[in-house]
Each structure stands twice: as structure tokens, then as C-alpha cells.
N, C-alpha and C positions, 0 to 999 in steps of 0.2 A: 939099654941106654941109647943105642943107635936108633932104635925105633922111636923112642921118645924124642930124639933130636930131629927126626925127620917130620914129625907131625906138624910142628909150627911152620915149617917150610911149605908143607902141603896146603895148609890153611891159607898161608900167605899167597901162594900161587892161585888158590881157588878164588879168594876174594879179589885178587888182582884181575883174574880173568873175568870174574862176574862183573866187577866194576867196569872193566873195559867194554864188556858186552852190553851192559846197561847204557853206558854212555853212547855206544854205537847205536843201540835201539832208540835212545832219545834223539841222537843226531838224525837217525833215519826218520823218526816220527816228525821231528821238527822240520827236517828237509821235505818230508811228504806234505806236511801242513803248509810249509812255506811254498812248495810247488803248487799245491791246490790254490793258495791265495794268489800266487803270481800268475799261474797259467789257467785258472778257472775261467776268466773271460774268453780266452781263446778256445778252450775245450767246449765251453757252453755254446759259443758261436758256431763251432763246427757241428755240434750236435743239433743245434737249432736249424742250421742251414739245410740239413738233411730232411728234417720234418717240414720246414717251411717250403722247400722246393715242391713237395708233394701237393701243397695247397696254393702254389703259385704266389707265394709271399716272399718277402725279403726283409732282412733286418738292416737298419741304418748302420753305416760304418762307425759312427760316433757312439753307438750304443754300447754300454758296458754293463755286464752282469757278473758280479763277483761274489765268491763265497769266502768268508773269513773264518777259517776253522778255529782260529785262536779265540775269537769272541762268539763263536756259534752264530754268525750273522750272515744273512743274505742281503746284498745291496745291489740296487740297480740304478744306473744313472743314464739319463737321456735315451731311454729305450724307445725305439720307433720301429713299427712294422709297416711295410708298404705293400699295397696291392695295386699293381698297375699305376705306380707313382702316386697313389693316394694313401695318406696316412690312415690306417685302420686301428692302430693302437699306439698310444704315447704315454710315457711316464717320465716325469722330470726326476723324481727320486722315489725310491722304495727301500725301506730298511726293515728287516725282520730279525729280532734277537730271540733265540730259543735257548733255554737251559738244557744241557746234555744229560746230566745225571738223572733228572726225573723221568727221562724216557725209559730208563731201565725198570721203572716201577709203573709202567703204563700210564704215564702222566705227561701231558703236553703243557709245558709252562712257557707261554710266550711273554717274555718280559717287556718287549716293545714291538709295535707294528705301526709303521708310519708310511703313508703314501701321499705324495704331493704332485700336482700337475698331471693328473691321470686323465686320459680320455680314451674312449673305445667306441667303435662303430658296431651297431647291431642291425641286421637286415631281416625284414619280415616279408613273407610271401603274400599273395593277394587274399589268402584266407586268414591272415593275421597271425600265422605261426612263425616262430623264430626259425630263420633259415641259415643265417651266418652270424658269427660273432667274432670280431677282430679278424675278419677274413677267413676264418675256419668254417668250412661247411659242416654242419651238424648232421650226423647220421639220421636216416629216417627211422621213426619208431617202428618196431616190429613186435608182433605178438608172440614170436617163438621164444620159448624159455628153455633153458638147460635144466632138465630134471634129473640128470644122471649123477651130477656131482652131489656128494654127501654134504649134509649140513654141517658147517663148521661151528664149533662152540664159540659163543660171543664172549670176547674178553673185555671186561669193563674198563674203559679209559676215563681219565679225568682231564678236563681241559681248563686251563686257567690263563687269563690274559690280564696282565697288570695294567697296561694302557695301550690303546690303539687309536690312531688318529688318521682319518682321511681328510684331505683338504684340497680345494680348488680342482675338483674333478668334474668331467663332463661325459655324459653318456648320450651318444648320438643314435637315435632310433630312426631307421629308414622304413617308414610305413608305406603301404601301397599308394596313399594319396598325398603324403607329405613327409617332410623331414622334421623330426621333433628332437630338440636338445633338452636334456635334463641336467641341470647343474647341481652338483653336490658341493655345497659350500664347506661343510665339515661334518664328519661323523666321528664321534669320540666314544670309545668303549672303555670303561674302567671297571675294575673289580669284577671281572667276569669269571664265573666258576660254573662249569657244566659237568654234571655227573648224574649217575642214576639216582642219587639221593638228594643232591643239591642243585638248584638252578638259581644263579644270582647274576644280576646284570645292572650296570649303570650306563645309560645311553643318552647321548645328546646328538641330535641330527638336525641339519638344515638343508633343504632342497629347494631349488627355484626352477619353475617351469613357466615360460611365457609370462614373466612378471609376477607369477603367483609364488608365494613363499610358504613352504611347509617347515614348521618347527616342531620337533618331537623330543620330549625328554621323558625318560622312563627309569624307574628304580624298581627292580624285581628282586624279591627275596623269598624263595620258596624252598621248603624242605619236604621232600617226598610229596610234592604237589600241593602242600599247604603253606600259606603265608600271605604276604602283602604285595600287591602290584599298584604302584603309584605312578600315574602317567599324566602328561599334558600334551595336547596336540593343538597346534594353531595353524590354520590356513588363512593367509591374508592376501588381499588384493587378487581374488579370483575373478578374472575377466571372462564373463559368460560368452562374450563374442568369440573368444578363442576356442571355446568348446565345440564350435561348429565343425571343426576339422575332425573331432573325435566321434561325431554323431553320423548316423546314416543320412542319406540325402532326404528322405521323407520324414525325418524326425520332427515332431511337433515343436521342439524347443529350439530349432535352428534360428528362428527370427528373434531370439531372446538376447538382450544386451544388458550390461550392468556389472557392478562390482559386488562381490560377496566376501565376507570375512566370517570365519568359523573358529571358535575356540572351545576346546573340551578339556576339562580337568576331571580325572577319575581316580578313585581309590577303591580297590577291590580286595576285600579280606576273605580268604578262602580257608575254611575250617573243615572238620571231618564231614559234617552233614550240611553245613550252611555256606552260602556265598552271600556276603554283605557288601553291597556297593554303597559307600558312605561318602557324604560331603562332595558329591559330584556337582559339576557345573557345566552348562552348555550355553554358549553365547553365539547367536547368529545375527549378522548384520548385512543388510542389502542397501545398496546406494545406486541411484540413477538407473533404475530398472526400466527397460523399454521392451515391449513385446508387440510386434507388428504382425497382424494376421488379416486375412480377407474378411473375417467376422468382426474386426475392430482392433483398436489399439489400446494398450495399457501402459501407463507411465506411473512410476513410483519413485519418489525422490529418496525416501528414507524408510527403512524398516529394521526394527531391532527386536529380537526375541531372546530372553534370558531365562534359563532354568537353573535355579540355584538350590543348594541344600538337597540334592536328589539323593534319597536313600532307598535302596532296593534290597529286600531280603528274599533269598531263595533257599528253600529247604528241599534237599534231594532233587534239585533241578527245577522245582516248581515255585512260583512267586507266592509269598505270603503277605507282603505289605510293601507299599510304595508311598513315599512322602516327597514333597517338593514345593518350591515356591516358583511361580511363573510370572514374568512381567513381559508385556509386549507393547511396542510403540510403533505407530505407523504415521507417516506424514506425507502430505502432497501426493495423493493418489488421484489419477485421472483415468477413467474408463470411457473410451469413445467407441460406442457400439455402432456397427453398420449392419444393414442399411437403415436410413431414416424410416420412420420416426423413432427408432430405438434411442433411448435417452443417453446423453453424455453425462457421466457421473463424476463429480469432483469432491474429494474429501480432504480437508486440511489436516486433520489429526484423528487418530483413534488409539486409545490406550486401554489395555486390559491387564488386570492384576488378579492372580489367584494366589492368595496367601494360605499356607498350610494345607496344600492339597494332600489328601489322604485316601489311598486306595487299599482296600482289604480284600483278600482272596481266601477261598476255601477250596482245597484240593486243586489248586492252581487256577481256579476260575474266579473271575471278579464277582464279589458278593455285595460290596458297599463302596460308594464313592462320596467323599465330602469335598465340595468345590466352592468354598466362599470366594466370591469374585466381585470385582469393581470394574466397571467399564465407563469410559468417557469418550464421547464422539463430538468433534468440533467442526463447524462450517462444512456441512454436507449440502451439496447442491446438485440438481439434475436439470438438464436442458433437453427438451424434447419429450417424447413419450406419447401421451394421448394426442397432442398436436405438436408440430415442429417448434412453435414459439412458446411452449409451456416451460416455465422456469419455477422450480421448487427449491427452497433453501431452508436448512435447519441449522440454527446457530450453535446449539449445544444440546447434547443428550447425555444425562448421567444416570447410570443404573448400577446400584450396589446390592449385593446379596450376601449379607453377613453369614447366612446359613443356607446351604444347599446340599441336601443329602439325597442320594439315589440308592435304592436297593435293587439288586439284580437277581434274576433267575435264568439259568442257562444262557448267560452272557447277554441277556436283554433286560433293560430296566423295567420294573413292574410297580415301583412305589416311589413317591417323591415327598420331600419335606423341605419347604423353601420359605424364607422370609426376605422380602426385598423392599427397596425404596427407589422411586423413579422421579426424575426431574428433567423436564424438557423446556428449553429456552428458545422462544421465538421461531415459529415455523411459518413460512409464507409460500403460497403457490399463486402464480400469476401468469398471464399471457399478454399479448399485445393489446388486448381489449380491456384489461384491468386486473384487479386482484381477485382471485377466486376464494382464497381463505388466508387469514393472517391471525395466528395465535401467538400472543406474547409469551405464553408459557403454560405448561401443564405439570402439576406436581402430584405425586402420590405418596402419602406418608408411609403406608405399609401395604405390601402385597404378600399375602400368605397363601401358599399352595400346599395341600396336604392330602395324601391318599394315593389311590391307584393312579398310574400314569394315564390310563385311558379315560378315567372319569374321576378326576381329582376334585376336592373341595377348594374353592377359591374364595378368599376373604380379602376385601379391599377396605382400607380405612382412609378417610379424608382425601378424597380425590378432588382436586381444585383445578378447574380450567380457568386460567387467567384471562384478562381482557382479549377479546377476539373480534374479528370482522369477517363476514362472509359476503362475497360478491360486491366489489366496489369498482365501478366502471370508470375507465379513463376516457375522457373526451376532450375535444378542442376547447381551449379557454377563450372566452370572448374578451373584447376590449373592456377594461375596467370601467371606463366612462360609460360605454353603452350598456354595460351590465347594470350600473346604478340607475341609469335613465329608464331602463325597461321595468324596474320594480314599481309596484303600485302604491307603496306607502313608505314613509320615512323609516319605520322600523325594519321593513324588509330590505330597503336600500342599504341600510347599514349592515345587515346580515350578508347580503350579496357581496358588498364591497369587501368585507372581511373574508368571506369565503374565497373570492377570487385571489385576494392577497395571500391567504393562508395556503390554498391548495394548488396554485399555479406552479408548474414544475419547469424551471429553466435552470439546467445544470444541477440544481440542488432542490429536492422535493421533500414533501412531507413523508413520503414512503420511506426515506432513508433515515428518518429520525429514530433515536433510540426510544424504545417502548418501555415504560415502567409499569409496575403493577397498578398504579393509580390512573393510568391513562390508556384508553382503548387505542390500539394501533390504528394509524391513519384516521383518527377521529375527525369528522367534519364539523363545520360551524354549527350545523343542526344539532349534533350530539352535544357540543359544548354549551349551547344555550338552553337545551332541554334538561340536561343533567343537573337539576337544582339540588341545593343543600337540603337535607332532610329536615333540619330544624326550621329553615325558612318556610318549607311547605306546611309544617305543623302550625306555624304562626299565622300564615295566610289562610290556611284551611281550604285553599282553592288551588289545586295543581294547575300549572299552566304549561302550554306547549308552544314552542317557537314556531313561527310560520315556516313552512318548507321553502326551500330556495326556488324562486320563480324560474320555471324552465325556459322562459323567454331569454333569460340570460345565458342559456346554453345553446342558442341557435348557432349551428355551425356555419351559417352564412356570414356571421359577424365575428371573425376569428383572427387571431394572430398566429401565423405559421410557426412561431418560435416557442409556443407554450401550450401546455395541456393542463386540464383541470380534472380533479377527481369528483365524480358525483357522490352524494351521500351513499353509504353502503346499504345494500339490501337488508342486511341484518348485522347488528353489532351488540356487544354486551361487555360489561365490566367483569364478568366472570360467572362461573357456575361452580357450586360446591356440593358434593355428594358426601354425606357423613360416612356412609359405608354401604357396601353391597356384598352379598355372599352368594356364591353359586356352587351348587353341588349337583348330584345326579338328577334330583327331582325338584329342586327349589332354586328360585332366583329371588332373593330378598334385597330390596333397595331401601335404604334408610331415608333420611331427609334430603331433599333437593332444594337448594337455595339459589335463585337466579338474581344476580346483582345487576340491576338495570339492563334493559334491553331496548334497542331501537330498531324499528323496521321502516324502510322507505320503499313503498310500492308505487313506483312511477310508471304509468302505462302510457305508451306513445300512441300516435295516431293509428298505428297498425295493430293496436290492441296487444302489444307485447311489452313485457317489463323492460324498461330502459335501464333499470338499476341492476339487472341480471347480466353478469359477464357471460358473453357467448363463447362457445368453443368452436373452433374452426372445424369444418367437416374433414374427416379423414378419407384417404383413398378407399374406394370401394374394394372390398375383398370378397372373394367367393366364399360363402359359408359352406362348410361341408354338409352334404345331404345326410340326414339322419335316417337310419333304418327304422321304418315305422314299427315293424314287429319287435325289434330290439328295444325301441323306445317304450312300446306298450308293455313289454315284459319287465323292463326296468322300473317303469312307473308302478306296475302292479306289485313288484317286489318292495319298492319303497313304501307303497301304501300299506302292504301287509306288515312291514317292519314298524312303521309309525303306529299302526293299530296295536301292535304288541307292546309298544312302549307306553308307560303311564304318562298322562299329561303333566307338563311342568307346572309347578305351583309358583306363581309370581305374585309379589306383593310390593307395594310402595307405601312407605309410612306417611310421608307428607311432602307437598310441594308448596313453596312460598316464594313470592317476589320480594326482593330487598330493593329499597329505593323505588324506582318507577320504571314503567314500560311505556315507550313512545312509539306510536304508529303514524307515519306520515303518508297520506295517500294523494296522488295526483293522477288524474285521468284525462289525457289529451285526445282520447278517441271520441269524445263528445264535444259539442260546441254550445256554449263556452266550456273551457276545460274545468273539470271539477277538482277542488283542492280542499283537503280537510286533515286536521291533525287530531289524534287521540292520545291521551296520556292516562295510564292506569296506575293509580297509587297502591292498589291492593289487588293481588291475585293469589289465591290460596286454594289448596285442595287437600282434603283429609286422606285418611288411610284407604287404600284399595288393595284387595287381596282376592285371589282366585279361590282360596280356601273359605272365604266368607262372602259368597256372592250376594247374600241378602243384606249385607251390611250397608247402612246408609252413610254415604260419603259426603260430608259438608263441603261446600264451595262458597267463595266470596269474591265478588268483582266490584271494584270501585274505581271511578276515574272521571275524566272530563274529555270533552271534545271541543277543539278550538278554545275560545276563551270562557264560554259561559255554560255550555251544555254539560249536565251532570249525569253520570251513569252509576247506578247502585243496584246490584242484584245479589241475591244469596239464595241458598236452597240446599237440597240434598239430591244425590244421584245414586243409582245402583247400576253402574256400567257393566257389571259382569253377571247380573241376574238374568235368568232365562226369560222373564217377563219384564219389559221395559218399565222403568219406574224413575220418574224425574219430578222434582218440584222446583218451582222458581217463584220468587217474589222480589219486587223492587220497582225501580222507576227510571225513566229517562226524562230529564227536564231541560227546557230551553233549547231543543234541537232546532237549529236554524233551517227552515224549509227552502228558502231561495237557493241555497247551495245544492239542494237535491233536484231543483227544477229541470236541469238537462236530462235527468233520467226519467222524470215523470211527465214531461210535456208530450212525449209520444203517446203513452196510454191515455192521458187526460185530454189531449189536444189543447192544452192550456199551459201557460207558464205561470209559475208562482212568483208574484211580485214581492209579497211580504208574508210573514207568518212564522209562528213558533209552534213546535209540536211537543206536547207532554204526553208521556205514556206511563200509566200505572198498571202493573201486571201481577196477578196472582194466579198461578196455574199449576195443575197437577196432571201428569201424564202417566197412566198405568195401563199396561198391556195395549199400547197403541191408541188408547182412548184419552182424549183431552177433556179436561173439566176445569173451568176457571173463568175469570173475568178480566177484561181489559178496559181501563178507563182512559179515554182519549180526550185531550183538550187541544183544540186548534185555536190559537190566539192570533187575532189580527190577520186572518188569511185573506189575501187578495189575489185574484187570478186575472190573467190577461190572455188574449188570443195568442196562440202559438204559431208564429209566422203566417198569420192571416188564414189559418186552416179552418177555423171554426165555422165561418159562414158557408163554406163550400162543402163541408163534411156533413153537417146536420141539415139534410134536405127534407127529411120527413117532417111534415107540419105537426105531427103528434109528438115530436121530440122537444125536450126543454133543454136549453143550453146549461152546461154544468155551472158556469159562473152565476147564472140566475138561481139555480137550485141551492147553491151554497149561500147566496145572499138571503134566501127565504129562511134558511135554518139558523142563521146567526142570532145571538141574543143581543140585548141592549148594549153590552160591552164589546160588541163586535167579535165575540168568541163563539166557537162551535164545540159543544161538549157532548161526548158520546160514551155510553156504557155498553160494552159489547160482551155478552156471555159467550164463552168459547166452549163448545160442546161437540162431541162426535169423534170421528176417527181422524188420525193425523193425515191420512190420505184424502179425506173429504170432510173438513171441519164445517160446522154449521154455526151461524151467527144470528139465529132467530131469537126474538124476545128482547124488548128494549124497555128501559125505564129512564125517566129524566124529568125535566121541567118543561119541555116543549110539548106541543100538542101531538096527538098520535100520528097525524099525517106527516108532520115535520120529522118526528122520530123515525118513521119508516123511510122517509126520503134520505135522512142522514145515514141511517144504517145501510141503505142500498148504495149511497155514494161511497161510504167507506169500503163496502164490499167490492165496488167497481175498482177502486184504487188497489186494493189488495189483490184482486183477481188479475187485473191487467198487468200488475207488476210481477206477481210471483207464481201464478198457476201455470201448469205446463202448456196450456193452449193460448197463452196471451198473444202469440204472434198470429193467430188465425181468427180470434174473436175480438169484439169491442163491445162497449156498453153505452147506451144512450138513455137519457131521461125522457120518460113519456109525460107530456104536459097534462093529458087528461086525467091520469091516475097517480101522478107523482111516483111512478114506479120505474124500474130499470128494464130496458129491453136488450137482451143479448143478441148481437148481430155479428155475422161472420164478416171478416175483412175481405175486400176484393182481392182477387189474384190477378195481377197485371201481367200482360204479355207485351213483348216487343212487336212492332209492326211486322206483319207477314209471318210471325212465328206461330207454330202450332204444337210442336213437340215440347215436352216439359224440360226445363233446365234444372240444374242441380238445386238452385234456391227454391224453385217451384216444387221439386220432389220433396224437399224438407218440409214445405208447407203441406203437401199432400200427406206425408207421414204423420204430421201432427193432426191433420184432419182425420186420418184413419184411427189414430189413438182416441180422439174425442168421440168418434162415432161408436167405437167399441165400448167406451165407457158409458155412453148414453144410448142404450140399445133401442129406446123407444123413439128416438129422434128421426124425423124424415126431412130431407133437404131438397129444396128446389134449386137446380143448377141452371143459371142463365148466362148466356154468352153475349157480350156487347162488343161490336166491332166499331172501328172509326175509319174515316176516309184515308188515314195514313197507311192502312193495311194495303191499299192499292195505289200508293204514292200520290194521293190527292190531298190538298190542304183542307183544313176545317171549313165547315159551312158550304162545301161544294154541293152543287145540284147533281144528284146521281141518277144514272139511267137504270132501267130494270135489270139489264145484264150485269151492271156493276153491283147492284144490290144483291143479286143472286150469287155473285162471286164472293161478296162479303159474308153472306149467310153460310155458304159452303165452308169458308174458313172458320166461322164461329162454331159450326157443327163439328169440325175437326178438333177444335180446342175442347169442346164439351166431351167428345168421345175419348180423347187422349186422357183427360182427367178422370172420367168415370171408369175407363178401363183400368187405370193404375190403381184406383182405390178399391175397385172390385177384386182385383188380383191380390190386394192387401187384406182381404177378408171382410169387406163391407158388402152386404147384399145389394145387388144392383137395383132391386125393387125399392130400396130406400133412397135412391138418387133419381129425382124426377127432373127431366130436361124441359126447359122453357123454350119457347120459340125465339130464335135469334133476333136481337134488336140492334139498332144503330144509334151511336152517340155522335152527333155532328157538331157538338159545341167546341169552343176553343179550349185547347190544352186537354182535351179528352184523351184517355188512355184505353187501348184495347184491354179487355178484362173479362174475368168470370166473376159473377156475383152469386151470393148464396143467401137463401132465406128459408125459414122454417115455418 
């Protein structure tokens, strides 16, 4: 019983002791925790001072670092570290809350992690390596490793973060050449879980560097490396000028300025064998870009590139397919290249769209690409280039390709399939002298390319070149009143007045007018008056051509300094249409070509140059590289061998046809008086031509008028590709006005044509260089007069009959001269023997010879060294050589005389049986005496010596040219003492 009574007392004492002990332990624990909470700032400061002293650092007196064991929290307030009175680390507030119990299970659970007002200094050495951080010197890297310690087993830990926030933090980087501050606006980490099996993270970050802002958001959910990564990155307001400090001194991009914005959105789905990048998007924007370099400057106001719906599929690390949509926009681009005359390029806008881009891969290599694209270019201009004042402008260019497929082998394209459409709006090239070319537009309905890349088949449908002008000269505009007064008739005065009013450029010019499809750009008055309505032409049945603008109205001596005028263009048209053309490895097939009205204005000035052709300024002479003759020869031989191996291209043209009319205006001021004539063709057509059918007869048809009344009508067949020439022609020219041709004919004829019309009927066939046919010539009302009083002095032979007299003998009672001339023989030496008609045989022969004289003097190669005179005794023609005149005292041959001698050599080689007497005639002017002077024997001897020198100079030259010296017989020198006599060589046979 006693024992039982003692047991409760024992238990009571035990529990009382245990309770007191526990309370004591709790009090001790609470006291310890309370001591840690109260004295941790002091303890940490003491511990830090020992460490900081070793690094020559100090902690600020107001800095507080506290551990709260009750909340498992580390808190820092106003922490500041100093190095030589400089703040190297600062934190306004830091709070870390960690759960204790999960640590027992190898799990770090950070319930909260907050930092605010944090800044830290980092110092880099000259090699760019991190040397100090927050004043702490980092140990140098060493390659020595401790291999003696045994490998410890890795204990898997799991780290979770409920929420972490960094805000208002600055990282100061002391680089070798600058100080760079990086501002961390905020970094928010949520739902973080890191372990061997799971990686999950939700991140939001914003960083600012030199005005550039980086925004990053990311949501990562991976289980054993598989899962989804969804991220967005935005870089805004990147100032390229600030990148200079990050680049080497010699970096090519250092002169670059501008603002760049980049935005990337990405979703990556990782599975066992595949990586799918889906619905990605990339946006890049550039603004106010400037690049200055010694080679030139580049300015770009705006550029935007957007890649959307980017899908990339990877299988076992190799790509299998890529799809995307691409849009690009560029505006206000200026490229100023140096040195001159490199062109300055300006582009207002360029847009590119690739919808549904599709790339396919085999074994990781690109096998097929589909790139349907649309491009649009606006207001492209260049200044400079071939000449410093050259200006080229292109208003708009549209190119769309609904289908574009490329097949690849070994990463190189080998086949193509493309269908495209092209539209070009208004292209102009001009310089200070005028417009070189002006096209109002070019459109192409369909361009198809199919086959191997190196030799594809190209098919084009409906190519239309809209109204265009080639070569339109700008010149000084005359006074309107003087321009009208200078015109020769009322109609022409009206045209000139309208021309000056229409084309004069004072602040606002015709050149700047909008060009439509119905109007040729910069069309002149001549174009407007000659482009008649087709219905009106059919009713009148007589095409007309407006007179060309009188060039006297363009005399630069009667000008206004404030205005300019545009001459009619050298060539203009309402357009050209090609129905189709196909090109492949061996064939070029062209369909129907339709030319819608064309006008040509050939104005020849006194210097025998085209005044309607815009001249190009000469460029600076450049040294051309010397070619290695051996290399050139080997290259040429290789090219010849290669071309010989290639089969000849087969080329064909189905048809050419003129729509509306063709106008040719000719004005020649190199003769006096100036020659002026207009031609208008209502019909020009040509049939099929093909290299595969060289013997095919191609029909042609030409119909038109010249000036008001002359009619032109010819047709026939040609075989232009046959080995043997084959041409046929039949038709006529009626009412050709001869007085207009008088300036060209008065030299050979030694007469001017006062009146007369020329009719020609022609029926001829040319086969294998042999001509066979007839020409019926009718000269109506032909009247001749002396040409500048030359006739009396030139026909000195008493056996010669004046041409005017011969023509008078041949005329019929109606004052007409009719000839029928058979055309027979070789093209190089045609014969006109055999006449028939209504006149007596003598008259027929004289008429035939007169016509032969005209043709020979005008067209044969020797017309400048021979002339023809009528022999009175036999009514025949005598061929005589023209005299070769010399300047007084001159004996050596000049360039003009060498040209005469070359023609003489050619004639003598052609006429191998001809023998020539060469006579030299001197004048008193050769020894500085006037005409009709009485000469002494010594003076005559002096003149004879000079005459012999002239004879020998000529004979030596032609002998060296291949004419046997025995065929040149020298006459005794003679003297011409008459007034106006010229020193000369005369020839006779």
C-alpha cells in the first residue's frame, strides 16, 4: 500500500520537473531567438567588419542587417558599403522569408524575396574581365583542381519561390573606356519550382540602358525537360549612337545613328522527339537611320519588318518544316554615293509581302521553298551616274508572284516554278540637255518561269509598253511674236504659236504633267496634229502630216532668258503590245507585235548632227585596264569553242503590225536651203519570220504619204533568213515633189530643179544578189535652172551638151519625160540597158543616160570623184573625173584629198582596164601673185616644180594603195592664169 501511495507522488514530481524543464528550454529558446533578433545587427556588423577590413571596405553606421528567427526572415535596411568614401554597394531594403520545416526534407521554400533601392559597382580590367564587384577583389582563375577529395553523393534539392520582386536597382559597370549604368526597374519571379524533375518559372523583367528599355516576360513549364516555354521580349528605343562605346575603334558600324525597336514573341513546345516553335512573331523597326562613311552616306527615315505566324518543326534536332508570313515596309531612303559621278539614290517607299512562306526539309537540308510575294516600289530617283546631271525617276513599280516555288539539291536551288505579274508606272531619264527616255508605263499580264534554274523556260503574256518618248531636247524658247513671224505660212504660224505656248517652261512645264494611257508623255504639237482619228483617215482616204516646226523659230539668238522649249522628240509612240513571247534553252518565240502610232523627228543641224538627239556630257577620262593579249586570245578561243558546241537558237516572230499611223518628220539644215519633209505611213505590216523556216516567204506591206500629196504604196515578199537573198517588191511612189530634193541634186546635176513631180512604178525581184525587174519613171513638168551660175563655167568642152537642153529635147508635148528602165544584173553593178517608149531611139538613149547620170552621181560609191556630161555630137554621156583642188603652195595631200584618193583607188581596182592621164595645173596664187600676172621663166619653172610635186604626191599614194603606176600617165604641167582659177589636178581617160 505504501508503494502504491508513493507512485502518484513520483509522477507528480516527474511531470512537475519535466514541465519546468520544458518551460526553461522554451524560455532559453525564446531568449536565444530574441537575442538573435536583438543582437544580430551587432553580431553581423562585427563579423562583416573583419571581412570588410581585408578588402579595404567599410559598412555605413546606419546600415542594419537583422535576422528574425521568429519569422525566418532576413532583413536589411539602408545597407551601404564604402571603398575609399565611394559607395560600392547600397540597398534600401531587402527582405527574405524562408520556411524552416521544408529544409529538413531538402527543400528550400522561399516564401518572399524583395529587394528595393539596390545598387552595386562592378569593375572590369582592360581585357574586359570582371575584376571587382561591390569592392571585393575576385580571385584569379586557376587551372589547379583538387583531385584527392572523394566525390560526394549529390543530394537532390527542390527550390520553390512563391514570389520574388526586385525594383529600382542599378548596376554600375566600370568598363575600360566608359562607365555604364544598367537600371533594373523590376524583376518579378513567381511560381518558381526547380528540381530534377520539374522546372517552372513565371518571370517579368524590365531593364533600361542608355534610354533603351528591355521588357521580358516568360512562362516556363517543363517536366523532365518536356513542356512549354512562352516568352516575349521587347527592346525599345535602342539608340545606335550609344553602341559606339561598346564597339572597337575600327568597327564599321561606329558611324551608324538611329533608333531601333525589336519585339519577339515565342512559344516553344518540347516533346520527346519534336520541338515545335509555334505562333512566333518578330517585329523590327528602324527610324531615322544615318550612316556616314567615306564611301558615301545612307539615310533611312523608316523601316519595319514583321514576321508573324512563324512555325518551326524540329525532329531530333533537325528542321522538317518552317512556315511564316513576312511583311516589310521601307520609306524615305537616301543613298548618296561618293565620289561623283556615282549616283545619289532616293526611294520614297518599298513594300514587300510574303504570304504563307513554306520551307520543307529532308534530313535537315532544305529541299523545297514556296515564297509567294508581292512587292511595291514608289518614287525611286537617281541623280548622277553616267553624267553628273543625269536624273532618273520611277514613279511606281509593282511586282506580284502568287506562285514561286524553288527545289533544292545540296542546299542549292536547281529548279523553279513561278507565275508573276508586273506593272511599272512612269519612268523618266533626263539631263540638262533634255529627256533621254520617258515611259508612261509598262505592264506584263503574266510572267511564267519553269524548269532548271540555269536554263528555265520563260513565258510572257501580254506585254504592253504604254506611251513613251525617246530623246527630247530642251532648248531656249524664242519670243512668241518672233516665232510666229519666222514661220512661212499661216498653218505653220499657228502650229509654232501653239508649240511655244504649250512647251515653254516657266516654273511649270509640260514635263511635269500627269501622263495618261491615252497621251504620250511630253507630246509636242507635231504629235498632236499628226495623230489623227482613224475614222477620219478612212473617210478622207488620204493621210496627212502636219508640217514640222520651223527651226528658225528655235534660233538661240532670239531668246528669252527666263524660258525654255522642248523640241519634238526624236521618237515617240502611243505604245507597243507584244501578245506573248516564250524563251527556253533553244527557242525564242515572239507572238504578235503591235505598234500604236509612232513619230520620229530627225532634225539635222548645220554640223550634220541630230539636233533632236539628247547629248550626254563627256565623262572624265579613265585609264582602261590593259588586257593580256594571250589571255584574251585564249578566252576568245574558249568562247568560240563553247558557242560552236551550243546549238543555234531558234527565233521566230509571228507578225508585226502598225496601229494608227507612223509619222517621220525630216529637216536638214546642213544644206542650203534647208530641206524639210514629212512622211506618214498608215500601214506597216510584216508576216511570220522563223529561223526554222528560212525559205518561208514573209509578206510585207507599206502604205503612206509624204507631205500633202505624195503617195507611197509597196508590197512584196522577203526571205530574210534564207542563205540565198530573195526579195520581191512592187508598188509605186506618186507625186513626189522634186524641188524639195533640189538641194541634194544640184551638186551632181550642176542644176537646180525649179518645178517637177516624180512618179515611180516598180516591180522587181532580187534572187541571189541578181536583180530583175522594171522601173517606170514619169517626170512631169520638170524645169531646171543653173545652180549658182556654175553651168557656164563647168561645161567648157564644146562637145558637151547642157543637161537642161538635153531634158528639153526629151520632153513630150505635155511637158513630161517618161522612162521605162529594165533593171538587170548584180546588186553591186546593176545594168539599165534596153529601152522602150514612144520617143525616138536617140531621145530614148539620151533619157536613159540622163537617168543613169542622176542615179550614179547620187548613189554610186564614186560620185565624189566622177561627174557626167552630155556629148552634143552623139547625145551620149561622157564620164569625167572631178578635179582635185589644192590650196596655194600646198603639195602634200590633206585628209579630204586622201579620202578622194581612196575612192580613186577603189574605182581603179573596180575598172582594171582604165588608164588615167594625170595633169597638174598651177596658178599665180601658188607664188603669191594675182591672176593674169605676166610670169618670168624662173617663176614658170617654180610653178612647174610645184605641179610635179603634186602629181608625184598623188601618184605615189595611189600606187602604194595597189594601183599600178603604169596606169597613171603624167601630163606636162600647165598654168591657169584666169580669174578665180584654183590650183588643181585634173584627170582624163
